[in-house]
C-alpha positions in Angstrom: -28.3 -9.6 -5.8 -27.1 -11.9 -3.0 -24.0 -11.0 -1.0 -22.1 -14.0 -2.5 -23.0 -13.0 -6.1 -22.0 -9.4 -5.5 -18.5 -10.4 -4.3 -18.1 -13.0 -7.1 -18.8 -10.1 -9.5 -16.4 -7.8 -7.6 -13.7 -10.6 -7.7 -14.1 -10.7 -11.5 -13.9 -6.9 -11.8 -10.7 -6.8 -9.6 -9.1 -9.6 -11.7 -10.0 -7.6 -14.8 -8.2 -4.5 -13.3 -5.2 -6.6 -12.5 -5.1 -8.1 -16.0 -5.4 -4.6 -17.5 -2.5 -3.3 -15.4 -0.4 -6.4 -16.2 -1.1 -6.0 -20.0 0.7 -2.6 -20.1 4.2 -2.7 -21.5 7.1 -1.9 -19.3 7.3 1.7 -20.4 3.6 2.4 -19.8 3.6 0.7 -16.5 6.7 2.6 -15.3 5.2 5.9 -16.5 2.0 5.2 -14.5 4.0 4.2 -11.4 6.1 7.3 -11.7 3.0 9.5 -12.0 1.6 8.0 -8.8 5.0 8.1 -7.1 5.2 11.9 -7.5 2.3 12.3 -5.1 3.4 9.5 -2.7 7.2 9.8 -2.9 7.8 11.6 0.4 5.6 9.2 2.3 7.0 6.1 0.6 10.6 7.3 1.1 10.0 7.5 4.9 9.0 3.8 4.9 11.3 2.8 2.0 8.4 1.3 0.1 8.2 0.7 -3.7 4.9 2.0 -5.1 4.6 -0.9 -7.5 5.0 -3.5 -4.8 2.6 -1.6 -2.6 0.1 -1.6 -5.5 0.5 -5.4 -5.9 -0.1 -5.9 -2.2 -3.1 -3.7 -2.1 -5.0 -5.0 -5.2 -4.5 -8.6 -4.0 -5.6 -7.7 -0.5 -8.9 -6.5 -2.2 -9.1 -9.6 -4.4 -8.6 -11.9 -1.4 -11.3 -10.1 0.5 -13.7 -10.3 -2.4 -13.0 -14.0 -3.0 -13.5 -14.7 0.7 -16.8 -12.7 0.9 -18.1 -14.6 -2.2 -18.5 -17.8 -0.2 -21.7 -18.6 1.6 -20.0 -19.5 4.8 -17.1 -17.5 6.0 -15.1 -20.3 7.6 -11.6 -21.8 7.5 -12.5 -23.8 4.3 -13.6 -20.6 2.6 -10.4 -18.8 3.8 -8.2 -21.7 2.4 -10.0 -21.8 -0.9 -9.8 -18.0 -1.2 -6.1 -18.0 -0.5 -5.6 -20.8 -3.0 -7.4 -18.7 -5.6 -5.3 -15.6 -4.8 -2.1 -17.7 -5.2 -3.3 -19.2 -8.5 -4.3 -15.9 -9.9 -1.0 -14.3 -8.8 0.8 -17.1 -10.6 -1.2 -16.7 -13.8 -0.8 -12.9 -13.7 3.0 -13.2 -13.5 3.0 -15.8 -16.3 0.9 -13.4 -18.4 3.5 -10.6 -17.7 6.2 -12.8 -19.3 4.5 -12.1 -22.7 4.4 -8.3 -22.3 7.3 -6.3 -23.7 9.5 -4.8 -20.9 7.8 -6.9 -18.2 8.6 -10.3 -16.8 7.4 -12.8 -14.3 8.6 -12.5 -10.7 8.1 -15.1 -7.9 8.7 -12.2 -5.4 5.6 -10.5 -6.8 3.6 -13.8 -6.4 4.7 -13.8 -2.7 3.7 -10.2 -2.3 0.4 -10.7 -4.0 -0.4 -13.8 -2.0 0.6 -12.1 1.3 -1.8 -9.2 0.4 -4.6 -11.7 -0.2 -3.8 -13.5 3.0 -3.9 -10.3 5.0 -7.3 -9.3 3.5 -8.7 -12.8 4.4 -7.2 -12.9 7.9 -8.5 -9.3 8.6 -12.0 -10.4 7.7 -11.7 -13.6 9.8 -10.5 -11.6 12.8 -13.2 -9.0 12.3 -15.8 -11.7 12.3 -14.3 -13.3 15.4 -14.2 -10.1 17.4 -17.6 -8.7 16.5 -19.2 -12.2 16.8 -21.7 -11.6 14.1 -21.8 -11.8 10.3 -19.5 -9.3 8.5 -22.1 -8.7 5.7 -25.6 -10.2 5.6 
C-alpha cells in the first residue's frame, strides 16, 4: 500500500474513533473522562488542563497529521487542504454532538480541534524543513 493510501485509511480510522467518542451520551462520556482523569489528575492539575479538551486536541493533532501525510506532495497546498479538512470535520463532529443526549456543540471545541490539527500539520512541515528530506517515503 502506498504511503498516501495508508494515511487516507488512517484518517478514516481516526474519524471513526472521533465519531464513536462523540456518539456517547453525556453520562458515558463523563464516566470515561473521569476514569482517565483518575490516572492523570495530578499531572493535569499541575498544568490546569481539562482531560476532555486535551483529548480533543490530541485526536485532532493525529487527524491533521494523517490528512497531511495522505497527500502525494507535502507542501503548502496540502497543509492548507489538510487544515480545511480538520476544521470541517471538527464542525461536523460538534454538529453531531448536538443530537446526542447530554452533549452539545461547542465552538470552543472546534477551535481546540482545529488548533490540534494545525499543530500536527505544522510539526510535520517543520520536521520536513529541518531534515531536508521526505518524512515518509
